[in-house]
N, C-alpha and C positions, 0 to 999 in steps of 0.2 A: 484424615480430612486434608492435611497439608499437602501430601503427595498428590492426591487426586486433584486438588485445586491447581497445583503446578501443571499437571499434565493437561487438564482441560483448558487452562489459560494458554499455555504454549501451543498446543495443537490447534485450538480455535483461532488464535492470532495468526499462526502460520498458514492455516487454510484461507483466512480472510485476506492476508497479504498476498498469497499466491494467486488467488482469484482476482483480486484487485490489480495485481501486476499483469495478469493475462489480459484483462479488459483494457488497461492503459496501453498495452502493446497493440491490441486490435484497433483502438481509437487512433493511435499514432499512424498505423498502417493505412487506415481509411482516410485520414486527412491528406496523406500524400496522393491519394487517387483523385483528388479534386483537380480538374484540368487547369485551374489558375494557381495551383500551389507554387510554382516557380516564381511567380510575380507578386504574390500576396504575402506581405510581411506578417499579418495576423495569423494566417494558416501556418506559416513557418514557425512562428513563436509557439503556437499550439502544439505542433509536432515536437518541438524542442522540450517543452514542459512535460508533455506526456512521456517522452522517451526517458527523461531524467527521472520521472516518477517511477517508471517501470524498473530502471536500473537500481534505484534505491529500494524498491520492494524486494527485488531478488537479493540484494545485499543483506537486507534485514532477515530474509529467510535463511541465508547462509550462516549468519550469526546465530540464529535460533537453532539451527542444526548443530553448530559447534557447541552451544550451551547444553543441548540435550546429550551430546556425546560426552562432554565433560561430566555431566550429571551422572551418566551411567558409569563412566570410567572411574571416577573417584568414590562412587558409592553414595547411595541416598542418605545414609546416616551422616557421613562426613559433610556433605553439602548442607544438610539441614543444620548441622552443628556449627560449621565454620563459614559456610558460603551464603548465609542469608543476605548479607549486605551485597554480595556479588549479584545475587538474583535480583535484589531490589534495584541496584544500579543498572542492570541490564533492562529491567522493565521500564525504568525511566528513560533510558536511551531509546528503546524501541517505541515508547510512547511519543517521544519527540520526533523520531523518524517517521512514524505513522501520521502524525499531525502535519508534518512537512509534505509528505507524499499526498495526503488528502488535499492540501492547499494547492499543490502543483497540478493535480488533476482538475480541480475546480477552475484554476486559472486557464488551463488548456481548453476546457469547455467554454469558458467565457471568451477567450480569444477567437474560437470558432464563430461564435455568435456575432462578434464585432466585425468580422470580415464581410465585405460587400459581395464577395464571390461565394459565400457559403449559403446554400439554399436547400435545406432538408426537404422542402415540399416537392422539389423536382429531381433531386439526386438521392438515390438509395444509399450510396456510400457516405454522403454528408449526414444523412439521418442516422446511420449506424455509428458513425464516428462520434456524434454528439451523445447518443444514447450510451455508447460504451464508456465515454469519458465520465458521464454522470454516474453510471453504474460503478465504475472504478472508485469514484469519490465516495459514494455511499458505502461500498464494501470496506474501504480503508477507514472511514470514520466509524464503521461498525467494529473494526479492530481496536480503534481508540477506546470505544465504549467498553469492550471486553477487557482491555488492559486496565482501564480505571477500576472496573468492578473486581476483576481478578487480583489486581495489585493491592487494592484495599483489603481484600480477603487474605492475601498472603501476608501483608504487613501486620494485620490484626491477628 
């Protein structure tokens, strides 16, 4: 049960982080397409937060891949015997990273709405940018939920 829980948790979190990272990239790209982007501080802030969120997502995925490689290289028995605290520390780190990324995506969506030049009713790219930012937030917070449930299962 322990190995299956590790695998499901890590693969699920990786998939959610990757998908959330893609949607935050798409949202950041669509924010730039607004014709008032160069003069609007709120849209620039939104782009900045979404870009940082995306970079953090991909960094988390890179760390997850490194952990999986270490897990395979050192053997499942060795990691289960000696590396339990390493896995727990990693889960806590990824949990913090995921919460931070989710907050950044939410702030990015909020900054879009604050802008007076942002009008999703007349601009398809504005509508897509907002929907993508919200979807990225939801996916990342889904990773947080999976980390909490999987982490509790791994610790217990």
